[in-house]
N, C-alpha and C positions, 0 to 999 in steps of 0.2 A: 405697621401697614395692616389695614383691616382686610378681612376676607371678603371676597365678592359675595353679594347677596344671593341666596339660594332661591329657586323658583318657588313662589307661593309660600315663602317663609319656611321651607323645608330644610333638608340637609344641604350643606354647602356642596357645590358641584364637584370640588376636588375629592370629597369623601365618597361621592357616588362613583367616581372614577376608580378610587382605591378599592372600593367594595367589588367593583367589576373585575379589577385586576386580580384580587385574591380569589374570586370565584373561578376565573380563567386558570389561575395557577393550580387550584385544587383539581380541576378537570384534567389538566395535563399530567399532574402527578399521579392521579388515579389511572390514567390511560397508559402511562409509561413505566410505572413502578419506581420512578425517581422520587426522592424525598422532597417535601414541599419547599424547604428552605433553598434547596439547590434549584428547583424550578423557578422560584421567585427571583433568584439571582440571575438565572438564564434569561428570563423574560424581561427583567428590568434592563439588562444589558442590551437586549434586542431593541429596546425603545430608543437607544442612542443612535442617531442617524449614522449610517456607514458612509464610506466614500460614495459620491453620487455615481449612479450608473450612467454610461454614455447615452446620449439621446439616440432615438431611432436612426437618425442620419449620421451618427458618429460612433457606431459600434465597431469594435476592433475586427479586422479581417483575420480569420482563422484558417489553419490547415490541419487536416486529419491525416496522419500517417499510420497505416494499419487499419483495415476496414472490416475485420471479422466480427465475431460476437461482441467482444469487449470494445472494439473500435466503434461499433455502431452505437453502443450504450454511451460511450464517452462523447462521440460527436453530437448526438442528440442532446446530451446534457450541456455540452459547451455551447450549443446553438442558442441556449437561453441567455448567454452573455455576449455573444458576438456572432458574426456571419461566417459560416464555413464556406469559403470561396474556392477551396482546392482540397482534393483528397488524393492519396497515393496508396497503391497496393500492388504487389507482384502477382496477385490473383485477380484477373479481370472480372470474374464473377462477383467477388466480394465488393470490389469498387463500384460496379454497376448497381448492385443491390443497395449499397449505402446511399448512392446518389438518388436512387428512386425514393428511398425512405425520407431523405431530406426534402425532396420536392413535395412528397405527400404530406409532410408536416408544415408545408407552407413556405419553405425556403427556396431561394433561387437555385438552379442546378449548378453544382460545383464543377470546376474543371478537373478532369481526371488525369492523373499522372501514373506512369508505370515506375519510373525511377524517382524516388523522393528527393534526390539532389536537384533535379530540375525545378521542383516546387520551391525549394529553399532559395533559388535564385531570384524569386519575385520580391521586389521591394515593397509591395503593397501588403504583404502578409506580416501581421504583428506578432502572432503567437501560434504555437504548434501543439497539437495533442498527439503524443506518441503511444500508440496502442499495439505495437508490433510484438511478436514473440520475444521471450527473454534474451535470446542470443543476438537480437538486433537493437536492443535498447541503447547500448553504449554508442555504437556508431551513429545511430540517428541523433542521439542527444549531442554528440560531439559536432555533428554537422549543423545542428540547430544553433549551438553555442557559437560556432564560427560564423554563422550567418547573423548573429546577434539578434536572435528572436527568442522570446520567452517560451518556456515549454512545460507542459503538464505531462509527466512521464509515468506510464504504468509501472507497477511494482513487479518483481523486485527491481531495483534500479539497475543492477548489473548482472552479468553472467558469472563474473569472477571478482575476487577482492581487488586484484590489480586494476581492473577496469574502473573501479570506484575512485581510485586515486587520480586517474586520467580525467574523469568527469568532474570531480571536485575542483581540480585546477582549471579546467576549461571554463566552468561556470563562474568561478571567482575572477578569472582573467577577463572574461567578456562582460561581466556585470549583468548578465541576464537573470531573470527569475526562473527557478526550477522548482516545481512542486512534484514530489513523489506521490503516486496514487495509492498510498496506504490510508484509505478513507476512514478507517476506524478512529483515527486521531480527531476526526471532526464529529464524533458521536458523543453526546453528553454522557451516556452510560460509562464509556471507557474513560473519559476525562475525570468523571467523578471517582471511579475506582482508583485511578492513579493518584488523584489529589489526596484521597483518604489514606492510601498507603504511604505516600510521601510525607504526610503530616502525622504519621504514627498512630492512626486510628485503631489499627489492629496490633499495636505494640511494635516491638522490633520485628521486622520482616525476617522470617526464617527461610521460606522457600516459595517459589511460584511454580504452579503446575499448569502446563499448557496441554490441551487435547487438540490434536490436528486430525483431519480426516485421513484415513488410509488412502493410498494411491491405487492406481490400477496395476494389476499383476496379470499379465497375459502373454501369449505368444506360443510358438514362434509365428512370425508374420511373413507372408510372401510378398515379393516385389510385384509391382504391376505397372501399367502404363500411366504416364503423367496425365492428369486431367487437362482437357482443353482450357486454355486461358491461364494456366498456372506456370510461372517461370520457376521451375524447381531448383535450378542452380542458384538463382538470385535468392530464393526463399531460404536455402541452406546457408547462404552467406559465409561467415568465417568458419563454419564447422566442416568436418571432413565430408567430401562428396560421397554419397551412397546412392544406390538405386532407389527410386521412389517407392515408398511404402505408405499406404494410406494412413496407418496408425501413427506414423511419425509426424504427420502434417496437421496444421491448424489446432483444434482443441486439445488433442492428446500429446502435443509437443512437450508438455510439462513433465511427462513421465520418462523422458530420455535425457541422460546426462549431457548429450551433445548440445541440447537446446535449453536446458533448465536444470533443476535440482530436485524434482519430485515435489511432493506436498511440503517438504521441508522448506523450499523457497517459494512455494505458491501460497497456500494458506498460512504457512509459517511467516511469510512476509507481513501478514496482518497481526496474528496473535503474538508472535515473538516481538514484534515492534511495540505492542502495548506493554508486554513484560519489560522490555528495555526502557520504555517511558516511565514506568512505575519505579523500577529499581534505580534509575538515574545514574548508572555507572556506564562508562563508554563501552566496556566489553568484559566478558568473563576472563578468568585466568586460565582455567582448564576446561576441556571438553572431552567427553567420552561417550560412546554409543554402543548400541546392540541391535543389529538387524534381527527382526523376528521371523522373517521368511526370506529366502533368496529370490532374486529375479528368475524368471523362466528363461532358459537359454534360447537366444534368438528372439526374445520378446523385449518388453520395456526394461530399460536398464537401471532406472532409479528404484531404490528400495521402496516398497509399498507399505510395509509395517515395520516399526522400529521404536526404539527408546533412545533418547539423548539426554545427557546430564551436563549442565554447565555449573561451574563453581567460581564465585567471585572472590576477590582478595579478602573481603570482609566476611566470608563464610556463607553468604546467601547462595542458595541453590536454585537453579531453574531447570525443571524437569519437563521434557517433551515426550508425549506418548501419542501414538496414533489410535484412532477409534474407527471401527469398521462399520460401514452402513452402505446400502445399495445406492443411496442418493448422495453421492460425494460432493455435489455442488450445492446441497442444501445445508441443513444443520444436523449432522449425524448424531446419534445417541450412543454413548458408550455403555458398557455393561453395568455401570452404576446409575444409569438413567440420566446422565449428564450430556448435554449437547457439547459440541466442540466449543472451547472457550478457555478461560483462564481463572484459576483459583489462587488467590494470594493468602498465604498462611503466616500468621504472626504469633507472637507470644500471648496476645490477648484475643485471638479469634481469627476468622477467615472471611474473605469477600470473594464472591464468584461473579463473573461478568462475561457476557457474550453479546451478540447482536440483538438478542431478544429480551434479555433480563439482566438485572443486577440484584444480588441477594447476599445475605450474610448469615452466619450462625446465630447472630442476635440482631434483630432488625434495628435496635437502637444504635448500632454501629453506623447505620446509614441515616437514621432520622435526626440524630443530634447534629446541629450545624457546626461547621468548622469555625473557630474563633476569628475575630478580626486579626489581621496580620499573619494568617496562615499562608503557606506557600500555595500560590495559584499557578496553574499551568495555562499555556497558550489556549485561548478560547476560539473555537471555530465550530460552526454548526452546519457548514456546507463546504465540502472539500473543494469542489470545482469553483464555488463562489469565492472561497478564500484565495484561490489562485488568481482570479481576476481582480479581486480587491488589491492584491499585491502587485499585479501588473500595473495598476493605476498608481499605487502609493510608492512602489519600489521598495517596500519592506520585505523581510524574509517571510515566506509562507510557513505554515505550521509544520510541514515536512520538507524542509529545504534540502539542498544537495548533500550537505554534510550529514544531516540526520538520516536521509535516505541511504547514504553509503554505509553508515555505521549499523543501521538496521539490517540492511542486506548482508553485511558482514556476519552478523549473528547467525543468519540462516546458512551462509556458506560454510561457517565453521562446523556446524552440525553435519552438513552434507559431506565435508572433507573427512570428518571423523568416521562417518559411516563407510566411506570409500576406502579409507586406510585400515579400519578396524582397530585403531589404536587410541589410547588416551593421549591427548595432545596438550601442549602448553602454548598459550598465545601471548605475544608481546603487543599490546594494543598501540603503544606509541610508535614502535618501529613497523608495525603491521606485518609481522611474520612469526612463524613458529620457532620455538626454542626448545632445547632439551631433547629428551628421547623422541625418536621418530620424526624429528623436525625436517630432516633432509627430504624424506618422502613426502611429508605433508606440504612442504613449501613448493613442491612441483605442481600442486593444484591451485596455487595462488593466481596463476596466469595460464592461458592456453595459447598454443600456436594457432595463428589465424591463417586460414587458407586464402591465398591470393586470388583475385585482387581485393578481397574483402577484409583488408587489414586497416590499420589506422590511416594509411594514405588514401583510402577510398573516399574519405570525406575531406581531403585537402591537408 
């Protein structure tokens, strides 16, 4: 078959296109620090048409549950793929602000609900975004699964390891799509690092080192009046009822063990997840830890600074360390000048990766392409987009329910070790502790749920 003639006898059109493609790849590689071969593969894959987006008249109807800071970000992101027709929050102020922002962005005003269960009764809603605090993730997701709607759930997937088993079963039984919001899995940098580690680019992996932001350490805190429009009892949900304390609610909930697990389950849900992806083993065998400073009596209960070490059956170690910086929601820098992130160390070198960069002790470790037939990991470049692709195709998303559960388990193991102060042995198949100190540690696998906010709350 002959090539098409080129204009005015010049270079064939397909070669011009190829030249343009290479130039584009070079620009992307220079801007991102990614190697050219990886960028070429990424952009070439992007040229393959994805599942068609629904027409403007056939966009999925969405619901947003939890309308605070992350809920607002998630709802506006999800509105690129569907219509947010309903929102729910136990804080009337949060719900009203999100509704206003959706309207300001050109969307119709959503219907506002106080009780998310009423929202789930609507047959016209196809998918839900769950951006509630950690202690509400499980009950909301169970309610969504029983309503047979797909769900994008913020991380960590659960408050306890036992909750994860309930969620996995409910999602599998209902056949819904669940995407866990560990969006670093949809970052090319993190995928490249994990593929290189999985394919032995740094030799045999010896250990992975994760730096997490230090948490808040403060208190004691005084109780105060409940703000107008906030249903404090409903917000507390399954957790023990306590007087309202401003520092317990909304953004700072993550520094209380009642509602979360500190930065171990917050930022740890991101970086530990990437370590888990690269190591490729379902769970470590042992975990031990060392708090670096105690909580302030009457203040935040989660440890703010700590070290945790996991050891796998094959001898690989995963070391977690906190790094302190005033800007805990940015990219803190530790004493070695490194931002929070992950360093994989092998017999032939190391690779460092975080949200801003990927680097190695020898740049050639990144520059040399992986060979044909190398192990490739699930490709996704847009985490919310991957969820909606899977809503249409019914395939598993990049961070499905089992992955989200096992990733959260990693974080919970560290938090439990910190709380017990003991070296613990984990049986990943049975999902419980064994050996020394197992009796105490197993008491943290589940928590007593305050009525009526137990599993019967969602049917």
